[in-house]
C-alpha positions in Angstrom: 61.6 -88.1 -33.8 63.0 -84.9 -33.1 61.4 -81.8 -34.5 65.1 -80.2 -34.3 66.9 -83.5 -36.1 65.6 -85.6 -39.3 67.4 -88.9 -37.9 67.2 -88.7 -34.3 65.0 -89.6 -31.2 65.7 -86.7 -28.8 66.5 -88.1 -25.0 65.1 -87.8 -22.0 66.3 -85.2 -19.2 67.8 -88.0 -17.4 69.5 -89.8 -20.0 71.0 -86.5 -21.1 72.0 -85.9 -17.4 73.7 -89.6 -17.4 74.9 -89.1 -21.1 77.0 -85.3 -19.7 78.2 -86.9 -16.9 80.0 -89.4 -18.9 81.5 -87.1 -21.5 82.5 -84.7 -18.3 84.4 -87.6 -17.1 86.5 -88.4 -20.4 89.9 -86.0 -20.9 89.6 -84.6 -24.0 91.9 -82.6 -26.2 89.8 -79.0 -26.0 87.5 -78.1 -23.7 83.6 -78.3 -24.4 81.5 -75.0 -24.7 79.0 -76.0 -26.8 78.4 -79.9 -27.5 77.1 -79.3 -31.1 80.2 -77.3 -32.1 82.7 -79.3 -30.1 81.8 -82.6 -31.4 80.8 -81.4 -35.6 84.1 -82.1 -37.1 84.6 -85.7 -35.6 87.9 -84.9 -33.4 86.3 -85.6 -30.2 84.3 -88.7 -30.7 87.7 -90.0 -31.8 88.9 -89.3 -28.5 85.8 -90.5 -26.3 86.4 -94.1 -27.7 90.7 -94.1 -27.6 89.8 -93.4 -23.5 88.2 -96.8 -23.9 89.9 -98.2 -26.7 93.0 -96.5 -27.3 94.5 -99.5 -29.5 91.6 -99.0 -32.0 91.6 -95.1 -32.9 94.8 -93.2 -34.5 94.0 -90.2 -33.3 96.4 -88.5 -36.1 93.8 -89.6 -38.8 91.3 -87.0 -37.3 92.5 -83.7 -38.0 90.1 -80.4 -36.7 88.2 -79.0 -39.0 85.8 -76.1 -40.1 85.4 -77.2 -43.7 81.8 -79.2 -44.0 84.5 -81.0 -46.6 86.9 -82.2 -44.1 84.3 -83.1 -41.1 82.9 -85.6 -43.7 85.9 -86.9 -44.4 86.8 -87.3 -40.3 83.5 -89.0 -40.1 83.9 -91.5 -43.4 87.3 -92.8 -41.2 85.4 -92.5 -38.1 83.3 -95.2 -39.9 85.4 -97.4 -41.8 88.2 -97.5 -39.7 86.3 -98.0 -35.8 83.1 -97.5 -35.8 82.6 -100.7 -37.8 84.5 -102.6 -34.9 81.6 -102.2 -32.9 79.3 -103.1 -35.9 78.0 -99.4 -35.7 78.1 -97.0 -38.4 77.0 -93.5 -38.3 74.4 -93.0 -40.8 75.1 -89.9 -44.0 71.8 -88.5 -42.7 72.8 -88.2 -39.0 76.9 -86.9 -39.9 75.0 -84.1 -41.8 72.8 -83.4 -38.5 76.2 -83.2 -36.5 78.3 -81.5 -39.1 75.6 -79.0 -39.4 75.4 -78.9 -35.5 72.0 -80.0 -35.3 70.4 -79.6 -32.0 70.1 -83.6 -30.5 72.4 -85.3 -33.0 75.8 -85.4 -30.7 73.8 -86.5 -28.2 72.0 -89.5 -29.9 74.9 -90.8 -31.1 77.1 -90.3 -28.4 74.3 -92.2 -26.4 74.3 -94.9 -29.3 78.5 -94.6 -29.3 78.1 -95.2 -25.4 75.8 -98.6 -25.8 78.0 -99.9 -28.6 81.4 -99.7 -26.9 79.8 -101.2 -23.5 78.5 -103.7 -26.0 82.2 -104.3 -27.5 83.8 -104.7 -24.3 80.9 -107.3 -22.7 82.0 -109.3 -25.9 85.3 -109.0 -25.6 85.6 -109.8 -22.0 83.7 -112.8 -23.0 86.0 -114.0 -25.3 88.8 -113.3 -23.2 87.4 -115.6 -20.7 86.5 -118.1 -23.1 90.0 -118.1 -24.7 91.9 -118.6 -21.0 89.3 -121.5 -20.0 90.2 -123.2 -23.8 93.8 -122.7 -22.9 93.5 -124.1 -19.7 91.3 -127.0 -20.8 94.5 -127.1 -23.1 96.8 -127.3 -20.7 94.8 -129.9 -18.3 94.7 -132.3 -21.6 98.8 -131.6 -22.0 99.2 -132.4 -18.1 97.1 -135.5 -18.4 98.9 -137.0 -21.2 102.4 -135.9 -19.4 100.7 -137.8 -16.0 100.0 -141.0 -18.7 103.4 -141.3 -20.1 105.4 -141.0 -16.6 102.9 -143.5 -15.3 103.8 -146.2 -18.3 107.2 -145.2 -18.0 107.4 -146.4 -14.3 105.3 -149.4 -14.3 
């Protein structure tokens, strides 16, 4: 456990470099100056998700905030409307850490979010492939039936 955060283990230097590179590649609505403060209202978390899954996030639901109450509301909205689709929710203790700008909390959640988003994408890709296979099998079965009917009519 991190000495700075009650709920987030520290990430290694290499993990942090990869995470920062990933975040830098995503176009966000405001510049990143202090990650802990910039992500503390949940808006940029929503934007990160929307960059990969725009159909899952309605960005108008997340208002930039300075008040702790509004920040918590944004994270509750994110948990209930978006993150549950990834099979993930940010625990209240971790939300408190993020809202209070505790060092390492944002990075821990972003790292977890990146992993959950990758798993979600894999799952959706597998489902799409399975759907294509099922559709092709159905088409092949339909074609076989048509051929059988055609053959029986010509006899």
